[in-house]
Structures are given as structure tokens and as C-alpha cells.
Steps between C-alpha positions, in 0.01 A plus 500: 500500500173459689393601847580244766227410749626375835264309727655516845313205652585277205867597523496430874387142434839439337683586822566220746776634722404781740688829458640408159461833320429515125467805276153550354536842337746783447422870534814663362769424762246365751349153524176352629608172657282213615551270796301271724540526875465231763716518809737789570819625339799612705542858619684713244517848345574662165727799539457637148142433396141512617252215461124509462303191601149442361289204610301334222347213698535404866661698782861616494663585833755783486719546806754781525693712744241771424208278597292216364200471269291234329424552132177344377392470138526837326714659772859617467786651700841645421811396690747791482866438427713395799200397714548151641201280419368157417182364346304180521162340551324221681311380192605501136491861382555648155675837484680739270808702584585813299867596502788603278627240256857618550693762693556816297707662777798267467823653373824306459354215698411720798151587620411849607270429790196709584391402850208646691569621851263493795181305559183495295202276440394245243175620346240270348311616192174335394442529127128431542455767767692755295292416192187607689649850519528536122277787396493447124619251237853525361617728783771292674551513875871463593544248781870463571845487345780246508816688408396678175211267417157656561202277577151642460144376474270607217151410386467438127145548374372554148564380149771615263665730754854578385795472738872553441816395680736795528864454594460172684375149448163444667385190687124455539366245751123453506342493846140436397270478195623422150637740243646494150809696396571563133814644341723474195667210682174306507213460743468323832210417730582517870308377803561516871855399590630540145748761382692628202775752426506765227839641395584869528345701219222249432139612461197286576123526525285366780173310479352470848124562482439373855802672650820329613733585788864477394830528683748699290878487547729733304800724554313815397239682707153406367336767286187654648579357843269584788647693790 
């Protein structure tokens, strides 16, 4: 079994209908799902899961009872469970949504609901701006969480640097500059807007002589994370 390389823009070309969501990758019981936006969806809420929206290309409008924001390329926001919201765009926009693939809290056909009380705000996180705060290579900077999934930004730089997935699968999405990842599963070359997933327990080495900014998504807290 080799390492799958997923080119987000190429996959988006296959989508014709706005807001038709397709799975691109799985991170344990979470999924990275792709959709194109043009127009607006109806107001709705998810009482038993959070959602993280990440804009790949274009501008995604997020409206919610906690406030509104516009996500440009490389920006993301989390919609907490039970917060009424909708998303859309004026022009064709490519986006990912990270969320659970299924509901683990169901028992005997009933959901145990975990609903936030009170008001809050929808925060926008810029991956590029956060990457500028990285002090050294291979020291991840946690950005946000969606349920138990942790998203962080890390700069890979060097040749033959060994990395290991611990107790979680690990999704790596390149934000800029090319890199090569090698493992017992094979090797893969990734450029901007391309991603891959390593299974839990896998080890890989990094070849990124020029340095590459990467978005990491996994259920475990990144080792060596910056405060």
C-alpha cells in the first residue's frame, strides 16, 4: 500500500454542484471533506458535533448567531456544536470542512447531546500569520481544535529528519514550498494545496531543504509544540 497524494484543486474540478460534500481523507474517526460554495445554504445547526471550515481558494462567508466572518485562502474557523449558522459565497469558492465521520455518542439509537450555553464569538485563524510566529523547524504551533481533532502549523526544514505518528493518524496539508516524505509505505512529493495521511504508528522522514509550512491535523497533541 502506497501513500496517497491528494491535490485539492484537482479534486475540486470534479465537483459541479455547490455544497455537495465529498470525503477527501480520513483521520481516524474524523474526515476532511471537500465542497465548492456559490450561493448560500439554509440556516442550520449541529447539536452533537463541531465543524471546522478552511478556505482553500476564494472567500467563504460564515454567518452565525455568534457573529459573522469571511474566510479567505488559508483561513479557518470553528463552528461550535449547537450554534446556528450558514455558509456561502458570492463567487465560486473551494473549502474543506473537518468533522466527525460518525457519531460515537449514540447509544441505542439515542444521541447524548452536548450543547454549549451562552454567547461566544467565531474566531478566524490565519495559517500564514501563525506560521510567521514559528520560532524553529519541527516545533508545531497548535491553532485550534474541532472536538478532539487538533490542528497545528509546523515548518518542516532539513533533509532526512525523522518523524513518527503516535496514537493517531496524521494529515499533512502543504501550505507553501515543496517537500518529500519517505516511509516504509513509500514516498510522496507534495506541493502547495496537496495533502496526505499517515496511519497511526507510521514513521516517516522529511526532505524539505527550502522549508515548507504544513498544516497538521491529528487527534494527539503535537510533540514539541510551542506554547
